[in-house]
N, C-alpha and C positions, 0 to 999 in steps of 0.2 A: 261840172254836171254830176248829179247824184248817180245816174245810170250811164256808164260809158259802154261803147260797143267793143266787143272782142274781135280781134282780127282773124282772118283766114278761116272763118266759119268753124272755129274750134268749139263753139257751143254744142255742136252735135255730138254729145257724148254717146256711148260710154267710153270711158278711158281704158277699160279692160273687159274681157269677157265676164258675164255673170257667172258666179259660182253658187254652190248650194248654200254657202254662208250668206250670200246676198239675199237669196230667196227666204232663208230662214229668219233673218233679221227683219225682212219686210213683213212676213207673216206674224212675227212677234209684235211688231208695231200695231197690226190690225187686232191681234188678241188683246193688247192693252186698251185699244179703243172700244172693243166689244165689252170688255170687263167694266170699263168706266161707265158705259151707258147702261149696263145691266144692274150695277150696284151703286146707286147714287146717294150721296150723303146729304146734300141740301139743295135748295133752289137758289140759283145765282141771283144776286141783287140786280136792280134796274141798271146800275152802272156797268153790269156785265155785258149788256147788249152792244153799246158802242165799241167796247174792247173786243168783243167777239168779231164784230164787223171789220175792225181794223186788222186783227190778226189774220182773219180768213182772207181779206183782200190782199194783203202782203204775201201770203202763202200761196194763193192760187194764181194771181194774175201774172207774175214773172214767168213761171214755166210754161204758161199758155200763150202769152203774147210778147215776151221779152227774152226768148231763147238765146239771143245773140249778145245779151248784156250780162257780163260776168258777175258784177257785184249785185245786180238785181236777183240773179239766181242764188247767190250766197245769202242774201237777205231773205229770200223765200225759204231756204233751208232752215234758217234760224227761226222763222215764223212757224214753220212746221213743228220744230222742237217745242216752241212755246205753246202751240196748240195742244200737243200731246201732254205737256207738263200741266196745263190747266185742266185737262180732262182727268188726269190721274189725281190731281189735287182735289177735285170735286167728287171723287168716288168714296164709296163706303168700303174700306178694305175687307176683302174676303180672306179670312184668317185660315191658315193651314194648321189644324189642330196637332198634327204630327210634329210640327216644328214650334215648340213652345217651351218656355222656361220661366222660372220665377226670379224676380230681381231681389236684391237685398232688402228692398222695402216691401216685399211680398206682393209685388205687381205681377200679374201674368202677362208676359211678353210673348208675342207670336210673330211669325213671318207671314206676310200677305202674299197672295198669289201674284199681285202686280210686282212686288219687291223681287220675288223669285224669278219672274220673267225678265225683269230689267237686269238682274244679276247675271242671268244667262246671256243676255245681249252684251253685257260688259265683257264677259269671258270671250264670246265670239269675236267682238271687235278687237280685243287684245290679240287673240290668236290670228286674226286676219292680218293685222298690222305686222306681226312677227314673221308670218309666212310669206308675205308679199312685199318685199322691199324694192321691187323693180321700179325703175325711173318712170315717171309719168309726165304728161304735158303740164304746162305751167298752171292752168286753172285748178287742176287736181292738187298740185303742190300747195297752192294757196289754201284750199280747203283743208288739207292735211295739217298745215301749219295752224290754222284757226282751231281745228279739232284738238291739236296738241295744246294750244294755249287754254282751251276750255278744260281739258283734262287736268292740267297742272293747276289752274286756278281753283277748280273743284277740290282737288286734293289739299291745297293750301287752306281753303275755307274749312275743310273738315278737320285738319290739324289744329286750326285756331279754335274751332268749336271744342275739340277734345281738350286742349290746354285750358280754356276758359271753364269748361265743365269741371275738370280736376281741381282748379283753383277755387271756384265757388263752392264745390262740394266740400273741399277741405275746410273752408271757413265755416260752413253750416255745421259740419260735424264738430268743429271746435266750439261752436256757440250755441245756436238755438235748436238745431236738428241733428240729434245723435246719429240717425240713420242716413243723413245726407239728402241730397236732392232726389226728386222723383225721376225715375229713369225713362218712363214711357214717353213723356213729352220730349225729353232731350234726344233720345235715340230716334224718335220719329222725325224730329226737325233735321237731324243730321242725315238720316236716310233720304228725305225729300230732296235735300241739296244734292246728294250723290245721284239720285235717280234722274233729276233734271239734267245734271251734268252728262250722264251717259246718253240721254236722249239727244242733247245738243251734239255730242261727238258723233252719234249715229247719223243724224240728219245732215251733218256737214260732210260725212264721208260716204253717204249712200251713193251707189254707183248708178250713173246715168240720170238725164233729165226726165226720162220717162217714169222712172221710179219716184222721183221727187214729185212729179205731177200726180201720180196716183195717190201717194201719201197725202199731198196737199188737199186733193179733192175729198178723199175719205175723211181726213181730220176736219176739214172745213164743214162738211155736211154733219159730222158728229157733233161739233161744237154748236151749230145752229140748232140741231135737234135737241141737244142737251139743255139748251136754254129754256125750252118749253116743257121739260119733263119734270114732274114732281120727285121728291125723294122716294127711293124704292124700299127703304127699310133694310137693305142688305139682302144677301142670299144665304 
């Protein structure tokens, strides 16, 4: 069966008491949602509607109706991360003018508000894992294992992107483009991979079913609302 039932009622998390880091990470997720709704880049295509419905269904239903099914809750956590990733992908980045520099191809590169928030989330997650190595029940260990796999996979993908970028850039410098590849698109793609990786790790390690339920409901409502909102033109 796709959804098996966990024994001994262990689905009634939390696995540990909430800390200020847990609440800070949850608030950061809501900030990402608010920023994504406030600064919108484009109107989703018609095919976005069934995808939104599927993601919202998978994210919201398990923590509400399947609390005793371990893998259903894990699937819900992954769906929450997908929902957050889709929202930030459809945003129009709010650039922080204080954090900007010029590339060798004279492109103005800036850090976005969303990127800064997710970088802070990554630092908080890393600190949380370092400070709290205490043993936990089996379901939490499963989530931490999946989060570790996600983090390692994201890191390997970024290393691959960097290696290919250096290789292709070297070929272009030696042949047709003395200044090399454009930096904005390459860095933007790598950053999106890293941001989604951080969101998946956070969704998998977020403490308690209650927190996952809140995140799923807010992200689901935001995705449904976003589908009907026109581009905002940025902030």
